[in-house]
GULO-32008 format. One line per 8 residues: number of its first residue (from 1); their letters; for each residue x, y, z of C-alpha. Coordinates in steps of 0.05 Angstrom, whole numbers. Last residue first. Layout:
N
NUM> A> X Y Z | ...
//
This chain:
133
133> GGFVAAPD> -331 513 23 | -296 446 24 | -282 403 -35 | -333 348 -28 | -386 385 14 | -376 449 -24 | -381 414 -88 | -451 390 -74
125> GTYWVNEI> -485 354 -132 | -488 378 -201 | -439 424 -239 | -432 468 -299 | -378 507 -339 | -326 510 -284 | -260 545 -297 | -193 513 -283
117> VMRRVVWR> -130 551 -293 | -64 514 -299 | 5 546 -302 | 75 513 -313 | 50 444 -325 | 103 395 -351 | 125 371 -421 | 172 317 -429
109> QRDRVLDV> 243 302 -462 | 283 354 -419 | 231 393 -383 | 193 430 -436 | 140 479 -411 | 65 476 -409 | 12 529 -404 | -59 499 -387
101> DYRNKLLA> -128 526 -395 | -175 475 -369 | -251 480 -377 | -291 444 -324 | -351 397 -324 | -365 381 -253 | -400 322 -217 | -403 331 -145
93> HVSHDATL> -419 277 -90 | -445 261 -23 | -488 199 -37 | -421 162 -43 | -413 162 34 | -347 144 65 | -305 153 2 | -338 222 -10
85> LHQAEVLA> -353 222 -86 | -320 263 -140 | -335 260 -214 | -293 305 -259 | -313 320 -332 | -254 355 -364 | -261 400 -425 | -191 418 -454
77> TLSASDDG> -144 474 -471 | -69 463 -479 | -13 510 -487 | 62 494 -507 | 131 521 -490 | 201 502 -507 | 200 508 -586 | 126 521 -592
69> VRIRPNTV> 67 476 -588 | -8 493 -591 | -56 439 -564 | -131 433 -567 | -164 377 -525 | -239 366 -537 | -247 314 -483 | -216 293 -417
61> VHTTDVRG> -252 246 -368 | -234 248 -295 | -252 200 -239 | -252 213 -165 | -262 172 -99 | -251 226 -43 | -225 217 28 | -168 167 16
53> AFNTLITD> -128 216 -24 | -170 280 -30 | -148 339 16 | -76 315 29 | -65 295 -44 | -89 359 -75 | -57 407 -23 | 7 366 -16
45> VITDRGVM> 19 358 -91 | 1 432 -108 | 46 457 -51 | 102 414 -70 | 97 435 -144 | 97 509 -129 | 41 557 -123 | -31 538 -106
37> VPIDAGWR> -76 600 -122 | -118 614 -59 | -188 587 -45 | -254 627 -39 | -313 580 -44 | -382 604 -67 | -407 548 -112 | -384 581 -178
29> RAAPRFDL> -325 615 -141 | -291 547 -136 | -286 539 -211 | -253 609 -223 | -211 597 -160 | -178 533 -183 | -111 564 -202 | -54 516 -203
21> EASEAFAS> 15 549 -210 | 78 512 -226 | 149 531 -197 | 177 459 -195 | 141 443 -263 | 83 396 -256 | 62 328 -285 | 118 292 -246
13> AFVALTRA> 84 309 -181 | 23 266 -199 | 67 210 -219 | 110 212 -157 | 50 217 -109 | 15 157 -141 | 82 118 -139 | 91 134 -65
5> KTAAM> 17 113 -51 | 26 50 -88 | 91 34 -49 | 55 48 19 | -2 -1 0
//
């Protein structure tokens, strides 16, 4: 179990540049939450995995990706449908359709997130109960 958790953490962390920013404020405002921009890979990983790992069961489906690639930077937009259910009580849930705007940078042979902004298009359920209000 510890090895699986360590792998999950490593894979999630590998998606972000060291100085990455994750801005979930536009999505959170839709249901009245006020959260700060997460700055730095460690902060992003700690915040997301601390708040959700073991507490929330989640799946994400990505559609309509659009990518523009430069020499050492790229941008991506996509629609992401994210289902979140409290592990202890799946009747408490939130289903969100979000637009992701992502700036990427080249990190050797791979691309990593430099900045990600998540804007909610619609939702059902109770996001405040799942994410905190």
